[in-house]
N, CA, C and O atoms as a GROMACS GRO file, in nm:
protein
  552
    1MET      N    1  25.530  -5.266   2.109
    1MET     CA    2  25.497  -5.234   2.247
    1MET      C    3  25.540  -5.091   2.280
    1MET      O    4  25.466  -5.017   2.345
    2LYS      N    5  25.662  -5.052   2.236
    2LYS     CA    6  25.708  -4.916   2.263
    2LYS      C    7  25.615  -4.813   2.197
    2LYS      O    8  25.587  -4.708   2.253
    3LYS      N    9  25.569  -4.848   2.077
    3LYS     CA   10  25.481  -4.757   2.006
    3LYS      C   11  25.348  -4.740   2.082
    3LYS      O   12  25.294  -4.630   2.088
    4LEU      N   13  25.296  -4.848   2.139
    4LEU     CA   14  25.172  -4.843   2.216
    4LEU      C   15  25.191  -4.758   2.342
    4LEU      O   16  25.106  -4.675   2.373
    5ILE      N   17  25.300  -4.778   2.412
    5ILE     CA   18  25.326  -4.700   2.534
    5ILE      C   19  25.342  -4.552   2.499
    5ILE      O   20  25.291  -4.466   2.570
    6LEU      N   21  25.412  -4.524   2.391
    6LEU     CA   22  25.431  -4.386   2.348
    6LEU      C   23  25.297  -4.322   2.311
    6LEU      O   24  25.273  -4.205   2.343
    7THR      N   25  25.211  -4.397   2.243
    7THR     CA   26  25.079  -4.345   2.205
    7THR      C   27  24.994  -4.316   2.329
    7THR      O   28  24.932  -4.210   2.338
    8VAL      N   29  24.992  -4.409   2.424
    8VAL     CA   30  24.915  -4.390   2.548
    8VAL      C   31  24.971  -4.271   2.625
    8VAL      O   32  24.893  -4.189   2.676
    9LEU      N   33  25.101  -4.259   2.635
    9LEU     CA   34  25.163  -4.148   2.705
    9LEU      C   35  25.128  -4.014   2.638
    9LEU      O   36  25.101  -3.915   2.707
   10THR      N   37  25.129  -4.012   2.506
   10THR     CA   38  25.095  -3.890   2.433
   10THR      C   39  24.951  -3.850   2.459
   10THR      O   40  24.922  -3.732   2.479
   11ILE      N   41  24.860  -3.947   2.458
   11ILE     CA   42  24.718  -3.918   2.486
   11ILE      C   43  24.702  -3.865   2.627
   11ILE      O   44  24.630  -3.767   2.648
   12CYS      N   45  24.766  -3.929   2.724
   12CYS     CA   46  24.757  -3.885   2.863
   12CYS      C   47  24.811  -3.744   2.880
   12CYS      O   48  24.749  -3.661   2.946
   13LEU      N   49  24.926  -3.717   2.821
   13LEU     CA   50  24.984  -3.584   2.834
   13LEU      C   51  24.898  -3.479   2.766
   13LEU      O   52  24.886  -3.367   2.817
   14SER      N   53  24.836  -3.512   2.654
   14SER     CA   54  24.748  -3.418   2.586
   14SER      C   55  24.627  -3.387   2.673
   14SER      O   56  24.588  -3.271   2.685
   15ALA      N   57  24.567  -3.489   2.732
   15ALA     CA   58  24.450  -3.469   2.816
   15ALA      C   59  24.486  -3.389   2.940
   15ALA      O   60  24.414  -3.297   2.979
   16CYS      N   61  24.598  -3.423   3.003
   16CYS     CA   62  24.638  -3.355   3.126
   16CYS      C   63  24.674  -3.210   3.100
   16CYS      O   64  24.640  -3.123   3.179
   17SER      N   65  24.741  -3.183   2.990
   17SER     CA   66  24.782  -3.046   2.965
   17SER      C   67  24.664  -2.960   2.921
   17SER      O   68  24.667  -2.839   2.941
   18SER      N   69  24.561  -3.019   2.860
   18SER     CA   70  24.448  -2.938   2.816
   18SER      C   71  24.351  -2.909   2.929
   18SER      O   72  24.276  -2.811   2.921
   19THR      N   73  24.348  -2.990   3.034
   19THR     CA   74  24.253  -2.969   3.143
   19THR      C   75  24.272  -2.836   3.212
   19THR      O   76  24.173  -2.765   3.230
   20PRO      N   77  24.392  -2.796   3.252
   20PRO     CA   78  24.405  -2.661   3.311
   20PRO      C   79  24.364  -2.551   3.215
   20PRO      O   80  24.306  -2.451   3.257
   21LYS      N   81  24.394  -2.568   3.085
   21LYS     CA   82  24.353  -2.469   2.986
   21LYS      C   83  24.201  -2.462   2.980
   21LYS      O   84  24.144  -2.353   2.969
   22THR      N   85  24.134  -2.578   2.986
   22THR     CA   86  23.989  -2.582   2.983
   22THR      C   87  23.933  -2.517   3.108
   22THR      O   88  23.834  -2.444   3.101
   23ALA      N   89  23.994  -2.543   3.224
   23ALA     CA   90  23.950  -2.480   3.348
   23ALA      C   91  23.967  -2.329   3.339
   23ALA      O   92  23.881  -2.254   3.386
   24VAL      N   93  24.075  -2.284   3.280
   24VAL     CA   94  24.098  -2.141   3.262
   24VAL      C   95  23.989  -2.083   3.173
   24VAL      O   96  23.938  -1.975   3.201
   25SER      N   97  23.953  -2.153   3.065
   25SER     CA   98  23.850  -2.100   2.974
   25SER      C   99  23.714  -2.093   3.043
   25SER      O  100  23.635  -2.003   3.013
   26VAL      N  101  23.684  -2.188   3.134
   26VAL     CA  102  23.559  -2.182   3.210
   26VAL      C  103  23.559  -2.057   3.298
   26VAL      O  104  23.460  -1.984   3.301
   27LEU      N  105  23.669  -2.032   3.368
   27LEU     CA  106  23.678  -1.913   3.453
   27LEU      C  107  23.670  -1.786   3.369
   27LEU      O  108  23.603  -1.690   3.408
   28GLU      N  109  23.736  -1.785   3.256
   28GLU     CA  110  23.728  -1.668   3.168
   28GLU      C  111  23.584  -1.644   3.124
   28GLU      O  112  23.540  -1.529   3.113
   29GLY      N  113  23.510  -1.752   3.099
   29GLY     CA  114  23.368  -1.739   3.063
   29GLY      C  115  23.286  -1.679   3.176
   29GLY      O  116  23.202  -1.593   3.154
   30PHE      N  117  23.311  -1.725   3.299
   30PHE     CA  118  23.243  -1.667   3.415
   30PHE      C  119  23.277  -1.519   3.428
   30PHE      O  120  23.188  -1.436   3.448
   31ASN      N  121  23.404  -1.486   3.418
   31ASN     CA  122  23.448  -1.348   3.434
   31ASN      C  123  23.386  -1.257   3.327
   31ASN      O  124  23.343  -1.146   3.356
   32ARG      N  125  23.384  -1.307   3.203
   32ARG     CA  126  23.326  -1.232   3.092
   32ARG      C  127  23.175  -1.211   3.116
   32ARG      O  128  23.122  -1.103   3.090
   33ALA      N  129  23.107  -1.315   3.165
   33ALA     CA  130  22.964  -1.304   3.193
   33ALA      C  131  22.939  -1.198   3.300
   33ALA      O  132  22.840  -1.125   3.293
   34TYR      N  133  23.027  -1.191   3.399
   34TYR     CA  134  23.013  -1.088   3.502
   34TYR      C  135  23.038  -0.950   3.446
   34TYR      O  136  22.965  -0.856   3.476
   35GLU      N  137  23.140  -0.935   3.364
   35GLU     CA  138  23.172  -0.804   3.308
   35GLU      C  139  23.060  -0.753   3.217
   35GLU      O  140  23.036  -0.632   3.210
   36THR      N  141  22.991  -0.844   3.149
   36THR     CA  142  22.882  -0.806   3.058
   36THR      C  143  22.745  -0.822   3.122
   36THR      O  144  22.643  -0.795   3.059
   37LYS      N  145  22.743  -0.866   3.248
   37LYS     CA  146  22.618  -0.889   3.323
   37LYS      C  147  22.523  -0.981   3.246
   37LYS      O  148  22.406  -0.948   3.226
   38ASN      N  149  22.575  -1.096   3.203
   38ASN     CA  150  22.500  -1.192   3.124
   38ASN      C  151  22.473  -1.316   3.207
   38ASN      O  152  22.558  -1.406   3.216
   39VAL      N  153  22.355  -1.322   3.268
   39VAL     CA  154  22.319  -1.434   3.356
   39VAL      C  155  22.316  -1.566   3.280
   39VAL      O  156  22.365  -1.667   3.329
   40ASP      N  157  22.259  -1.564   3.160
   40ASP     CA  158  22.248  -1.688   3.083
   40ASP      C  159  22.385  -1.745   3.048
   40ASP      O  160  22.405  -1.866   3.055
   41ALA      N  161  22.478  -1.658   3.010
   41ALA     CA  162  22.614  -1.705   2.978
   41ALA      C  163  22.680  -1.763   3.103
   41ALA      O  164  22.751  -1.863   3.094
   42PHE      N  165  22.657  -1.702   3.218
   42PHE     CA  166  22.712  -1.755   3.342
   42PHE      C  167  22.654  -1.892   3.373
   42PHE      O  168  22.728  -1.986   3.400
   43MET      N  169  22.522  -1.903   3.369
   43MET     CA  170  22.456  -2.028   3.407
   43MET      C  171  22.482  -2.141   3.306
   43MET      O  172  22.466  -2.258   3.340
   44ALA      N  173  22.522  -2.107   3.184
   44ALA     CA  174  22.552  -2.210   3.084
   44ALA      C  175  22.668  -2.298   3.127
   44ALA      O  176  22.682  -2.411   3.080
   45ASN      N  177  22.753  -2.247   3.217
   45ASN     CA  178  22.868  -2.324   3.265
   45ASN      C  179  22.849  -2.381   3.404
   45ASN      O  180  22.946  -2.417   3.470
   46ILE      N  181  22.724  -2.389   3.449
   46ILE     CA  182  22.692  -2.451   3.578
   46ILE      C  183  22.633  -2.589   3.550
   46ILE      O  184  22.538  -2.602   3.473
   47SER      N  185  22.690  -2.690   3.612
   47SER     CA  186  22.645  -2.827   3.590
   47SER      C  187  22.503  -2.848   3.642
   47SER      O  188  22.461  -2.786   3.740
   48GLU      N  189  22.431  -2.935   3.575
   48GLU     CA  190  22.299  -2.976   3.624
   48GLU      C  191  22.314  -3.048   3.758
   48GLU      O  192  22.219  -3.057   3.836
   49ARG      N  193  22.434  -3.100   3.784
   49ARG     CA  194  22.462  -3.171   3.910
   49ARG      C  195  22.528  -3.080   4.013
   49ARG      O  196  22.592  -3.128   4.107
   50PHE      N  197  22.513  -2.949   3.996
   50PHE     CA  198  22.573  -2.852   4.088
   50PHE      C  199  22.534  -2.886   4.232
   50PHE      O  200  22.417  -2.905   4.264
   51GLN      N  201  22.637  -2.892   4.319
   51GLN     CA  202  22.613  -2.926   4.459
   51GLN      C  203  22.576  -2.799   4.534
   51GLN      O  204  22.659  -2.738   4.601
   52GLY      N  205  22.456  -2.763   4.523
   52GLY     CA  206  22.400  -2.642   4.579
   52GLY      C  207  22.270  -2.619   4.504
   52GLY      O  208  22.227  -2.703   4.426
   53ASN      N  209  22.207  -2.508   4.527
   53ASN     CA  210  22.082  -2.478   4.462
   53ASN      C  211  22.109  -2.388   4.342
   53ASN      O  212  22.149  -2.273   4.357
   54ARG      N  213  22.087  -2.443   4.222
   54ARG     CA  214  22.112  -2.366   4.098
   54ARG      C  215  22.028  -2.240   4.093
   54ARG      O  216  22.075  -2.135   4.050
   55ASP      N  217  21.903  -2.249   4.138
   55ASP     CA  218  21.816  -2.132   4.135
   55ASP      C  219  21.866  -2.024   4.229
   55ASP      O  220  21.862  -1.905   4.195
   56ASP      N  221  21.914  -2.064   4.347
   56ASP     CA  222  21.970  -1.966   4.441
   56ASP      C  223  22.097  -1.902   4.385
   56ASP      O  224  22.120  -1.782   4.403
   57LEU      N  225  22.180  -1.982   4.317
   57LEU     CA  226  22.300  -1.928   4.256
   57LEU      C  227  22.263  -1.827   4.149
   57LEU      O  228  22.321  -1.719   4.142
   58LYS      N  229  22.167  -1.862   4.065
   58LYS     CA  230  22.124  -1.770   3.959
   58LYS      C  231  22.072  -1.640   4.021
   58LYS      O  232  22.105  -1.531   3.973
   59LEU      N  233  21.993  -1.650   4.126
   59LEU     CA  234  21.940  -1.530   4.192
   59LEU      C  235  22.052  -1.448   4.254
   59LEU      O  236  22.049  -1.325   4.249
   60ALA      N  237  22.151  -1.514   4.312
   60ALA     CA  238  22.266  -1.442   4.371
   60ALA      C  239  22.343  -1.367   4.263
   60ALA      O  240  22.387  -1.254   4.286
   61VAL      N  241  22.361  -1.429   4.147
   61VAL     CA  242  22.430  -1.363   4.036
   61VAL      C  243  22.348  -1.243   3.988
   61VAL      O  244  22.403  -1.136   3.964
   62GLU      N  245  22.217  -1.261   3.975
   62GLU     CA  246  22.130  -1.149   3.937
   62GLU      C  247  22.138  -1.037   4.040
   62GLU      O  248  22.140  -0.919   4.004
   63ASN      N  249  22.143  -1.072   4.170
   63ASN     CA  250  22.157  -0.972   4.276
   63ASN      C  251  22.288  -0.895   4.261
   63ASN      O  252  22.291  -0.773   4.277
   64ASP      N  253  22.395  -0.966   4.230
   64ASP     CA  254  22.525  -0.900   4.208
   64ASP      C  255  22.514  -0.799   4.094
   64ASP      O  256  22.560  -0.686   4.107
   65PHE      N  257  22.452  -0.840   3.985
   65PHE     CA  258  22.440  -0.753   3.869
   65PHE      C  259  22.356  -0.630   3.900
   65PHE      O  260  22.384  -0.521   3.850
   66ALA      N  261  22.252  -0.647   3.982
   66ALA     CA  262  22.166  -0.535   4.017
   66ALA      C  263  22.234  -0.440   4.116
   66ALA      O  264  22.214  -0.318   4.109
   67ALA      N  265  22.313  -0.494   4.207
   67ALA     CA  266  22.373  -0.414   4.314
   67ALA      C  267  22.498  -0.338   4.272
   67ALA      O  268  22.530  -0.234   4.329
   68PHE      N  269  22.569  -0.391   4.174
   68PHE     CA  270  22.697  -0.332   4.135
   68PHE      C  271  22.693  -0.282   3.991
   68PHE      O  272  22.641  -0.348   3.902
   69ASP      N  273  22.750  -0.163   3.971
   69ASP     CA  274  22.761  -0.108   3.836
   69ASP      C  275  22.864  -0.183   3.754
   69ASP      O  276  22.844  -0.209   3.635
   70LYS      N  277  22.973  -0.218   3.819
   70LYS     CA  278  23.083  -0.283   3.748
   70LYS      C  279  23.146  -0.388   3.840
   70LYS      O  280  23.175  -0.360   3.956
   71ILE      N  281  23.166  -0.506   3.786
   71ILE     CA  282  23.231  -0.614   3.860
   71ILE      C  283  23.341  -0.670   3.771
   71ILE      O  284  23.317  -0.709   3.657
   72GLU      N  285  23.462  -0.672   3.825
   72GLU     CA  286  23.575  -0.727   3.750
   72GLU      C  287  23.639  -0.839   3.830
   72GLU      O  288  23.651  -0.831   3.952
   73TYR      N  289  23.679  -0.943   3.760
   73TYR     CA  290  23.750  -1.055   3.820
   73TYR      C  291  23.883  -1.073   3.748
   73TYR      O  292  23.892  -1.057   3.627
   74ARG      N  293  23.984  -1.105   3.824
   74ARG     CA  294  24.109  -1.157   3.770
   74ARG      C  295  24.129  -1.291   3.840
   74ARG      O  296  24.132  -1.298   3.963
   75THR      N  297  24.143  -1.395   3.762
   75THR     CA  298  24.157  -1.529   3.818
   75THR      C  299  24.275  -1.600   3.754
   75THR      O  300  24.303  -1.584   3.635
   76ASP      N  301  24.342  -1.679   3.835
   76ASP     CA  302  24.451  -1.765   3.788
   76ASP      C  303  24.431  -1.903   3.848
   76ASP      O  304  24.382  -1.917   3.960
   77ILE      N  305  24.470  -2.002   3.773
   77ILE     CA  306  24.461  -2.140   3.821
   77ILE      C  307  24.592  -2.177   3.888
   77ILE      O  308  24.700  -2.157   3.831
   78GLY      N  309  24.582  -2.230   4.010
   78GLY     CA  310  24.699  -2.282   4.080
   78GLY      C  311  24.708  -2.431   4.058
   78GLY      O  312  24.716  -2.478   3.945
   79ASP      N  313  24.706  -2.506   4.167
   79ASP     CA  314  24.712  -2.652   4.158
   79ASP      C  315  24.584  -2.708   4.098
   79ASP      O  316  24.475  -2.656   4.122
   80VAL      N  317  24.599  -2.814   4.022
   80VAL     CA  318  24.485  -2.882   3.961
   80VAL      C  319  24.496  -3.030   3.993
   80VAL      O  320  24.599  -3.092   3.970
   81GLU      N  321  24.387  -3.086   4.046
   81GLU     CA  322  24.380  -3.230   4.071
   81GLU      C  323  24.268  -3.286   3.985
   81GLU      O  324  24.162  -3.226   3.972
   82MET      N  325  24.294  -3.403   3.926
   82MET     CA  326  24.196  -3.464   3.840
   82MET      C  327  24.161  -3.603   3.888
   82MET      O  328  24.247  -3.679   3.932
   83THR      N  329  24.032  -3.634   3.880
   83THR     CA  330  23.985  -3.770   3.902
   83THR      C  331  23.921  -3.814   3.770
   83THR      O  332  23.947  -3.754   3.666
   84GLU      N  333  23.839  -3.918   3.774
   84GLU     CA  334  23.783  -3.972   3.650
   84GLU      C  335  23.723  -3.864   3.560
   84GLU      O  336  23.769  -3.846   3.447
   85ASN      N  337  23.622  -3.794   3.608
   85ASN     CA  338  23.558  -3.692   3.524
   85ASN      C  339  23.546  -3.558   3.597
   85ASN      O  340  23.466  -3.473   3.558
   86LYS      N  341  23.624  -3.541   3.703
   86LYS     CA  342  23.618  -3.418   3.782
   86LYS      C  343  23.755  -3.353   3.790
   86LYS      O  344  23.858  -3.419   3.788
   87VAL      N  345  23.752  -3.222   3.800
   87VAL     CA  346  23.873  -3.143   3.813
   87VAL      C  347  23.855  -3.052   3.934
   87VAL      O  348  23.754  -2.983   3.946
   88PHE      N  349  23.953  -3.052   4.022
   88PHE     CA  350  23.954  -2.961   4.135
   88PHE      C  351  24.062  -2.858   4.107
   88PHE      O  352  24.181  -2.891   4.102
   89ALA      N  353  24.021  -2.734   4.087
   89ALA     CA  354  24.113  -2.630   4.048
   89ALA      C  355  24.124  -2.525   4.158
   89ALA      O  356  24.024  -2.464   4.198
   90GLU      N  357  24.247  -2.505   4.206
   90GLU     CA  358  24.270  -2.397   4.301
   90GLU      C  359  24.268  -2.267   4.221
   90GLU      O  360  24.337  -2.254   4.120
   91VAL      N  361  24.189  -2.172   4.268
   91VAL     CA  362  24.175  -2.045   4.199
   91VAL      C  363  24.226  -1.932   4.289
   91VAL      O  364  24.181  -1.917   4.403
   92VAL      N  365  24.318  -1.857   4.237
   92VAL     CA  366  24.365  -1.736   4.304
   92VAL      C  367  24.290  -1.622   4.235
   92VAL      O  368  24.293  -1.611   4.112
   93PHE      N  369  24.222  -1.538   4.314
   93PHE     CA  370  24.137  -1.438   4.252
   93PHE      C  371  24.153  -1.299   4.313
   93PHE      O  372  24.196  -1.283   4.427
   94PHE      N  373  24.117  -1.201   4.233
   94PHE     CA  374  24.099  -1.063   4.278
   94PHE      C  375  23.967  -1.018   4.218
   94PHE      O  376  23.944  -1.031   4.098
   95ARG      N  377  23.881  -0.965   4.303
   95ARG     CA  378  23.748  -0.921   4.258
   95ARG      C  379  23.729  -0.776   4.300
   95ARG      O  380  23.758  -0.739   4.414
   96SER      N  381  23.681  -0.694   4.208
   96SER     CA  382  23.652  -0.555   4.237
   96SER      C  383  23.509  -0.527   4.194
   96SER      O  384  23.473  -0.547   4.078
   97ALA      N  385  23.427  -0.480   4.289
   97ALA     CA  386  23.287  -0.451   4.260
   97ALA      C  387  23.258  -0.306   4.300
   97ALA      O  388  23.284  -0.265   4.413
   98ARG      N  389  23.205  -0.229   4.203
   98ARG     CA  390  23.176  -0.088   4.228
   98ARG      C  391  23.026  -0.062   4.222
   98ARG      O  392  22.959  -0.104   4.128
   99THR      N  393  22.975   0.008   4.324
   99THR     CA  394  22.833   0.043   4.328
   99THR      C  395  22.808   0.170   4.248
   99THR      O  396  22.902   0.238   4.208
  100ALA      N  397  22.679   0.200   4.224
  100ALA     CA  398  22.642   0.322   4.153
  100ALA      C  399  22.687   0.447   4.230
  100ALA      O  400  22.716   0.550   4.170
  101ALA      N  401  22.691   0.436   4.364
  101ALA     CA  402  22.733   0.550   4.446
  101ALA      C  403  22.884   0.570   4.442
  101ALA      O  404  22.935   0.670   4.493
  102GLY      N  405  22.956   0.476   4.382
  102GLY     CA  406  23.100   0.490   4.366
  102GLY      C  407  23.184   0.418   4.469
  102GLY      O  408  23.307   0.420   4.461
  103SER      N  409  23.121   0.353   4.567
  103SER     CA  410  23.202   0.276   4.662
  103SER      C  411  23.251   0.148   4.595
  103SER      O  412  23.185   0.091   4.509
  104VAL      N  413  23.369   0.106   4.636
  104VAL     CA  414  23.432  -0.011   4.574
  104VAL      C  415  23.462  -0.115   4.681
  104VAL      O  416  23.513  -0.083   4.788
  105ASP      N  417  23.431  -0.238   4.649
  105ASP     CA  418  23.461  -0.352   4.736
  105ASP      C  419  23.564  -0.437   4.663
  105ASP      O  420  23.533  -0.499   4.562
  106ASN      N  421  23.686  -0.441   4.715
  106ASN     CA  422  23.792  -0.525   4.658
  106ASN      C  423  23.815  -0.645   4.749
  106ASN      O  424  23.828  -0.630   4.870
  107GLN      N  425  23.820  -0.762   4.690
  107GLN     CA  426  23.848  -0.884   4.765
  107GLN      C  427  23.946  -0.968   4.685
  107GLN      O  428  23.946  -0.968   4.562
  108SER      N  429  24.030  -1.039   4.760
  108SER     CA  430  24.122  -1.132   4.695
  108SER      C  431  24.136  -1.253   4.784
  108SER      O  432  24.108  -1.247   4.903
  109GLY      N  433  24.179  -1.363   4.725
  109GLY     CA  434  24.197  -1.484   4.802
  109GLY      C  435  24.218  -1.605   4.715
  109GLY      O  436  24.252  -1.596   4.597
  110ARG      N  437  24.195  -1.719   4.778
  110ARG     CA  438  24.208  -1.849   4.711
  110ARG      C  439  24.085  -1.932   4.744
  110ARG      O  440  24.029  -1.923   4.853
  111THR      N  441  24.046  -2.011   4.650
  111THR     CA  442  23.938  -2.106   4.672
  111THR      C  443  23.961  -2.224   4.578
  111THR      O  444  24.041  -2.215   4.485
  112THR      N  445  23.893  -2.332   4.601
  112THR     CA  446  23.903  -2.447   4.512
  112THR      C  447  23.765  -2.475   4.455
  112THR      O  448  23.669  -2.498   4.528
  113LEU      N  449  23.757  -2.472   4.324
  113LEU     CA  450  23.632  -2.501   4.254
  113LEU      C  451  23.636  -2.643   4.201
  113LEU      O  452  23.740  -2.692   4.157
  114GLY      N  453  23.521  -2.708   4.204
  114GLY     CA  454  23.506  -2.840   4.147
  114GLY      C  455  23.438  -2.829   4.011
  114GLY      O  456  23.329  -2.774   4.000
  115LEU      N  457  23.503  -2.881   3.910
  115LEU     CA  458  23.449  -2.881   3.775
  115LEU      C  459  23.427  -3.025   3.732
  115LEU      O  460  23.501  -3.115   3.772
  116ILE      N  461  23.325  -3.046   3.651
  116ILE     CA  462  23.293  -3.182   3.607
  116ILE      C  463  23.275  -3.182   3.455
  116ILE      O  464  23.226  -3.085   3.397
  117GLU      N  465  23.316  -3.291   3.392
  117GLU     CA  466  23.300  -3.304   3.248
  117GLU      C  467  23.152  -3.327   3.218
  117GLU      O  468  23.090  -3.420   3.270
  118GLU      N  469  23.098  -3.240   3.133
  118GLU     CA  470  22.957  -3.248   3.100
  118GLU      C  471  22.935  -3.178   2.966
  118GLU      O  472  22.990  -3.070   2.943
  119ASP      N  473  22.858  -3.236   2.880
  119ASP     CA  474  22.827  -3.177   2.749
  119ASP      C  475  22.952  -3.140   2.670
  119ASP      O  476  22.955  -3.037   2.602
  120GLY      N  477  23.055  -3.221   2.679
  120GLY     CA  478  23.176  -3.199   2.601
  120GLY      C  479  23.271  -3.095   2.655
  120GLY      O  480  23.365  -3.055   2.586
  121GLY      N  481  23.249  -3.050   2.777
  121GLY     CA  482  23.339  -2.952   2.838
  121GLY      C  483  23.333  -2.962   2.989
  121GLY      O  484  23.274  -3.055   3.044
  122LEU      N  485  23.394  -2.867   3.055
  122LEU     CA  486  23.390  -2.862   3.200
  122LEU      C  487  23.285  -2.762   3.247
  122LEU      O  488  23.270  -2.655   3.189
  123LYS      N  489  23.213  -2.799   3.353
  123LYS     CA  490  23.114  -2.711   3.413
  123LYS      C  491  23.134  -2.712   3.563
  123LYS      O  492  23.183  -2.809   3.620
  124LEU      N  493  23.094  -2.604   3.627
  124LEU     CA  494  23.106  -2.591   3.772
  124LEU      C  495  23.005  -2.680   3.840
  124LEU      O  496  22.885  -2.673   3.812
  125TRP      N  497  23.053  -2.766   3.931
  125TRP     CA  498  22.960  -2.849   4.007
  125TRP      C  499  22.978  -2.830   4.158
  125TRP      O  500  22.892  -2.873   4.236
  126LYS      N  501  23.086  -2.766   4.200
  126LYS     CA  502  23.107  -2.747   4.344
  126LYS      C  503  23.181  -2.616   4.367
  126LYS      O  504  23.286  -2.589   4.309
  127MET      N  505  23.122  -2.533   4.456
  127MET     CA  506  23.184  -2.406   4.491
  127MET      C  507  23.170  -2.388   4.643
  127MET      O  508  23.058  -2.384   4.694
  128PRO      N  509  23.282  -2.378   4.713
  128PRO     CA  510  23.275  -2.367   4.858
  128PRO      C  511  23.222  -2.231   4.903
  128PRO      O  512  23.211  -2.137   4.824
  129TYR      N  513  23.188  -2.223   5.030
  129TYR     CA  514  23.142  -2.098   5.089
  129TYR      C  515  23.259  -2.027   5.154
  129TYR      O  516  23.341  -2.096   5.215
  130PRO      N  517  23.273  -1.897   5.146
  130PRO     CA  518  23.188  -1.805   5.071
  130PRO      C  519  23.211  -1.822   4.921
  130PRO      O  520  23.321  -1.855   4.877
  131PRO      N  521  23.107  -1.798   4.844
  131PRO     CA  522  23.118  -1.824   4.700
  131PRO      C  523  23.206  -1.724   4.628
  131PRO      O  524  23.213  -1.606   4.664
  132LEU      N  525  23.274  -1.772   4.527
  132LEU     CA  526  23.355  -1.685   4.442
  132LEU      C  527  23.263  -1.599   4.355
  132LEU      O  528  23.289  -1.481   4.334
  133TYR      N  529  23.157  -1.660   4.305
  133TYR     CA  530  23.058  -1.591   4.223
  133TYR      C  531  22.925  -1.599   4.296
  133TYR      O  532  22.899  -1.695   4.368
  134GLY      N  533  22.840  -1.498   4.278
  134GLY     CA  534  22.712  -1.496   4.349
  134GLY      C  535  22.731  -1.446   4.491
  134GLY      O  536  22.697  -1.515   4.588
  135MET      N  537  22.786  -1.326   4.504
  135MET     CA  538  22.822  -1.272   4.635
  135MET      C  539  22.700  -1.239   4.720
  135MET      O  540  22.701  -1.261   4.841
  136ILE      N  541  22.595  -1.186   4.657
  136ILE     CA  542  22.475  -1.143   4.731
  136ILE      C  543  22.372  -1.254   4.723
  136ILE      O  544  22.293  -1.263   4.629
  137GLU      N  545  22.375  -1.338   4.824
  137GLU     CA  546  22.290  -1.456   4.824
  137GLU      C  547  22.146  -1.420   4.862
  137GLU      O  548  22.124  -1.326   4.938
  138PRO      N  549  22.050  -1.496   4.809
  138PRO     CA  550  21.908  -1.471   4.840
  138PRO      C  551  21.876  -1.505   4.986
  138PRO      O  552  21.762  -1.490   5.029
   0.00000   0.00000   0.00000
């Protein structure tokens, strides 16, 4: 019985400790996609069940890429809450966007993103307004 409890506890701790790391890797993927202006890489981490319009999000990301010469994100994960197959991750962010004319828009803050297990990993399914990504909405 002790061995069974220890095994279950080990599995739970492994799953719980990897979820924030997985959430971090999703954010790193988004940030990298923005730095390289890769729409397909960005959209690869958006759930088919995204609570919003995927096409509008894609267009907003494309608008960001067209409007800004350089966009940088720094993101950190704060509190993480998990349910059956969803993760709610508090994100502390700093975003810097520079236009071709040289003006810079710096923003920082906190938001909570909803991630869902899909295709063997986590994907974005919920993003509150104002959006962290896709600043220039259609």
